N, C-alpha and C positions, 0 to 999 in steps of 0.2 A: 528579495533580490534573486532573480533566476540564476544568474551566474554563480552566486554563493551556494544555492541549493544544489546545482549540478556538481559543484566541487565537493560538497558534503556527501552526496550520494556516491561519487567516485571514490572518496576516501573510505567510506563504509565498505565498498566492494573490494578495495585493496586489502582491508582487514579480513573480510570474509566474502570471498567471491561467490558463495552460494546463498548469500542473504537476499532472498527474493523480494522483500519490500523495498530494499534499496535499488535493486535492479529494475523493478517495476516503476518506481518513482523516477529513477534516472531516465528511463525511456520516455516517460510522460513529459518530464522537464525538457529533455532534448527536443521533443516534438513541438514544444511551445516556442522555441527560439525562432528568431527571424530566419528566413531562408528555408522554411519547411519544404517548399517545392523542390529545392535542390537536394534535400535529404531524401525525399521520397524517390527521386530519380536514382540517387546513389544506392538506396536499399533495393530498389527494383533491379538495378544492375547486378547487385550481389545475389539476389534471388534467382537470376537467370543461371548463375553458376552453381547455386546451392538451393534448389527449389524445395528440398526436404529438410531445411534447417528450421526447427520450430522457433528458435530465438529470432531469426530474421522475420518470420511470419508475425511473431509477436510485435516486433519493432514496427513493421509495416502497419499492423492493426492500430498501434498507438498513434502513428502518424495520421492515419485516417480518422481516428477519434479526435485528434487535435483540430482537424479541419471539418468536423461534424459530418463526416461521410460515414454514417452509421452502418449502412448495408455493407460497404466495403470493409469496415472494421470487423463486423461480425464474420464475414467470410474469412478474413485472415486469422482471427482468433480460433474459428472452427478448424481451419487447416492446421494451426499450431497444436490444437488439442488432438487432432487425428494423428499427428506425428508423435506427440508426447502427451498421452492421456492424463498424466499426473501433473501437468503444468498448471499449478494453482493460480498464478498471476494471470495467465491467459483466460482461465475459467472465470475469475473475478471480473476481468475487463469485458468478457463476453456478456456477463450478466448486466454490467453497466450499460453496454451498448444497446442491449434489448430494452432496458428501462428507458433509454433516451427516445426510442421509437414507440413507446407506450405498449410494448408487448410484455405486460406485467407478469403474466403466467410463465412465459418463457424465461424472463429475468429471474423469477423466483426459483424455477427449476434449476437454472444455471447456478444461482447463488447457493442453493441447497447442495449441489454437487461440489461447489467450492468449499463449503463448510465441511462436508463429509470427507473430502480429500485432506483437508487440514487436520481433521480428527484422526484419520488413518495414518497420517504422517507422524503422529505421536508428539511427545514433548520436545520442543526445540530449545536448546540452551540460549539462543539469541533472543528468545521471546520471554524467557523466565523473568519474573519480577514486575511485569506489567509496565504500563506507560508512566506511572508515577516514578518508579525507580529511574527510568530513562530520562524523565523530565528534570529530575534533580541532578542529573549528570552521571548516573550509574551507581553501582554498589559502593564504589570507593567514596563518592561524595555523600551518599546516604549514611555510610558508617561515620563520616566526619560530623554530620548533623546529629547523629545519635550520641556521639561523644560529648557534644555541647548541650545535649538534652533538648534539641530543637525537633519536636515531633510534629507531624502533619496529620490532620484528621480528614483531609479532603484533597481532591485533585481539581484545581481550578478549571481544567478543561472539561470536567464532567459535572461535579457538584458545586464547585466554587472553592475559594481558598479556605484555609483553616478558620479564619475569623467568621466567615459566612456559616460554615458547618457548626461552629460553636454556638452562634446565635440561633440557628435552627434547633439544635439539640436543647439549648436552654429554653427556647419557646415551647418545645414539646414537653419538657420537664415541668415548666410552669403550668401548662394546661393539664398535665397528668395529676399534679398535686392539687 
């Protein structure tokens, strides 16, 4: 549900206004709503007053992405990065746009820069614990599971659930013996 996703991203940003994944995904979700043409016009109007705002450039790039206007999206993300070189979300979306037009080498170059910027940003407390911790509802929920000795051996988004991982491990053990 798009409206629920938008609400969750907005809630995450109220908690931490600097949480880039929420900001990035909010922009993408907003761009997917009906009336994107109206949004594009509104952002364009804002850009007339603030042409050097990297956030507005990023927003416009996401609107172009949602309409599959790859070249326009690339131009906006590049402008955002010229204005704010460490804007990792814009770097990531630039790589994605290049990939969409089959410029794989350029996409890889942009993605490498995105990863390098992430590494140089250092450890972020909002990303500590990985997706599994966030999937179970955060550290508080995970501690509750530990108290009742409910341990997980896998992440169903990647490996499969714990039962699947147990079956694979048992199969490997059987083959080894």
